C-alpha positions as CSV (number, residue, x, y, z in Angstrom):
1,M,0.0,0.0,0.0
2,A,2.9,2.4,0.8
3,I,4.3,1.8,-2.7
4,L,1.0,2.7,-4.3
5,G,0.8,5.8,-2.2
6,L,4.4,6.8,-3.3
7,I,3.5,6.2,-6.9
8,F,0.4,8.3,-6.6
9,Y,2.3,11.1,-4.8
10,L,5.0,11.1,-7.5
11,Y,2.4,11.1,-10.3
12,M,0.5,14.0,-8.7
13,D,3.7,16.0,-8.1
14,R,4.6,15.5,-11.8
15,E,1.1,16.6,-13.0
16,R,1.3,19.7,-10.8
17,A,4.7,20.6,-12.3
18,K,3.4,20.1,-15.8
19,R,0.5,22.5,-15.2
20,E,2.9,25.3,-14.3
21,V,4.6,25.3,-17.7
22,P,3.9,28.6,-19.5
23,M,2.1,28.5,-22.8
24,P,4.3,29.4,-25.8
25,S,4.0,32.9,-27.2
26,E,5.5,32.4,-30.7
27,L,6.3,29.7,-33.2
28,H,8.7,27.0,-32.0
29,P,12.2,27.7,-33.3
30,V,12.2,24.5,-35.5
31,V,8.8,25.3,-36.9
32,E,10.0,28.9,-37.6
33,E,13.2,27.6,-39.3
34,N,11.3,25.2,-41.5
35,K,8.6,27.8,-42.3
36,Q,11.4,29.9,-43.8
37,K,12.8,27.0,-45.7
38,L,9.4,26.2,-47.0
39,I,8.9,29.7,-48.3
40,Q,12.4,29.7,-50.0
41,R,12.1,26.2,-51.5
42,A,8.7,27.0,-52.9
43,K,10.0,30.3,-54.4
44,E,12.9,28.3,-56.0
45,K,10.2,26.2,-57.8
46,G,8.5,29.4,-59.0
47,I,5.7,29.1,-56.4
48,P,5.4,32.2,-54.2
49,I,3.5,31.5,-51.0
50,V,2.5,33.4,-47.9
51,I,2.1,32.2,-44.4
52,T,-1.4,33.3,-43.4
53,D,-1.2,32.2,-39.8
54,G,1.3,30.8,-37.3
55,F,1.3,31.1,-33.6
56,R,-2.2,31.8,-32.3
57,S,-3.2,32.7,-28.7
58,I,-6.0,30.9,-27.0
59,E,-8.1,34.0,-27.2
60,E,-7.5,34.3,-31.0
61,Q,-8.4,30.6,-31.4
62,N,-11.6,31.1,-29.5
63,K,-12.5,34.1,-31.7
64,L,-11.9,31.9,-34.8
65,Y,-14.0,29.1,-33.2
66,E,-16.9,31.5,-32.7
67,K,-17.0,32.4,-36.4
68,G,-20.1,30.9,-37.9
69,R,-21.4,29.9,-34.5
70,T,-22.0,33.0,-32.4
71,T,-20.5,35.6,-34.7
72,E,-21.0,36.3,-38.4
73,G,-19.0,34.4,-41.0
74,D,-18.2,30.8,-42.1
75,I,-17.0,28.2,-39.7
76,V,-13.2,28.1,-40.1
77,T,-12.1,25.8,-37.3
78,T,-13.5,22.9,-35.3
79,V,-11.3,23.4,-32.2
80,K,-11.5,25.8,-29.3
81,G,-8.5,27.6,-27.7
82,G,-6.0,25.2,-26.2
83,D,-6.9,22.4,-28.6
84,S,-5.0,23.7,-31.6
85,Y,-1.3,23.1,-32.4
86,H,-1.3,26.8,-33.4
87,N,-1.7,27.6,-29.7
88,Y,1.6,25.8,-29.0
89,G,3.5,27.4,-31.8
90,L,3.6,24.1,-33.8
91,A,1.4,25.0,-36.8
92,I,1.3,27.3,-39.7
93,D,-1.3,27.9,-42.5
94,F,-0.2,28.9,-46.0
95,A,-1.7,30.2,-49.2
96,L,-0.4,30.6,-52.8
97,L,0.3,34.1,-54.0
98,N,-1.0,35.3,-57.4
99,S,0.9,37.7,-59.7
100,E,-0.8,40.7,-58.0
101,G,0.5,39.4,-54.6
102,N,-2.9,38.3,-53.3
103,A,-3.4,35.1,-51.4
104,V,-5.2,32.3,-53.2
105,W,-6.3,28.9,-52.0
106,D,-6.7,27.2,-55.4
107,T,-5.4,23.7,-54.9
108,M,-5.4,23.1,-58.7
109,R,-3.4,26.2,-59.7
110,D,-0.2,25.6,-61.8
111,S,1.4,29.0,-62.0
112,N,4.9,27.7,-62.7
113,G,3.6,25.7,-65.7
114,N,5.1,22.3,-64.9
115,H,1.7,20.5,-65.1
116,R,1.7,19.9,-61.4
117,S,-0.5,21.5,-58.8
118,D,1.4,24.3,-57.0
119,W,-0.5,23.5,-53.9
120,M,0.7,19.9,-53.9
121,E,4.2,20.9,-54.7
122,V,4.2,23.0,-51.6
123,V,2.7,20.2,-49.5
124,S,5.5,17.9,-50.8
125,I,8.2,20.3,-49.8
126,A,6.5,20.7,-46.4
127,K,6.4,17.0,-45.8
128,M,10.1,16.7,-46.7
129,L,10.8,19.3,-44.0
130,G,8.9,17.2,-41.5
131,F,5.5,18.9,-41.5
132,T,2.2,17.0,-41.3
133,W,-0.5,18.2,-43.7
134,G,-4.1,18.8,-42.7
135,G,-5.2,17.7,-46.1
136,D,-4.4,14.1,-45.1
137,W,-6.8,14.2,-42.2
138,E,-10.4,12.9,-42.2
139,F,-11.5,16.6,-41.6
140,K,-9.6,18.3,-44.4
141,D,-7.7,21.4,-43.5
142,Y,-5.8,22.1,-46.7
143,P,-3.8,25.2,-45.7
144,H,-2.7,23.6,-42.4
145,L,0.9,22.3,-41.7
146,Q,2.1,21.2,-38.3
147,M,5.1,19.7,-36.5
148,D,3.9,17.8,-33.5
149,F,7.3,16.3,-32.4
150,G,5.4,13.2,-31.4
151,L,3.3,15.1,-28.8
152,S,-0.4,14.6,-28.7
153,M,-2.8,17.4,-27.8
154,R,-3.1,15.8,-24.3
155,D,0.7,15.9,-23.9
156,L,0.7,19.6,-24.8
157,K,-2.2,20.4,-22.5
158,N,-0.4,18.6,-19.7
159,G,2.6,20.9,-20.2
160,E,4.9,18.8,-22.3
161,R,6.9,20.8,-24.8
162,P,9.1,19.7,-27.7
163,P,12.9,20.4,-27.3
164,E,14.1,23.7,-28.7
165,R,16.2,21.8,-31.4
166,R,15.7,18.5,-33.1
């Protein structure tokens, strides 16, 4: 019985310590570095892109969640604040840029004329850099790219964080 008590005490102490970990306030350094590589490598293929979103505070996430529910607009996310990899600095969203410099979300666009979807070329580069693509999920999120470092949302909520460098 004493051993079970000790295990419980150590577990609770560990859980308490996890909850005291501050939330990130910017993109993780590895995500930031790979975001820059993604922009550059896409540009080298003749595909200009823009990062439309990166780190997102819990408050910002909640405002997005309310769109199409309690505020005007279309539903743009299925997750509340604290449930998005954006909230932990581990996700970015991208769009293609047209010749006028405007963001476009046309997944069939072939602006570099190589008979391949620019969108999918960017996704391929992102995957080579270690990103996971939201377009591979059951609920499709085509602009979304994330690096979870093997951490689940539960891990992150419990205060686990990826190392600063891989």
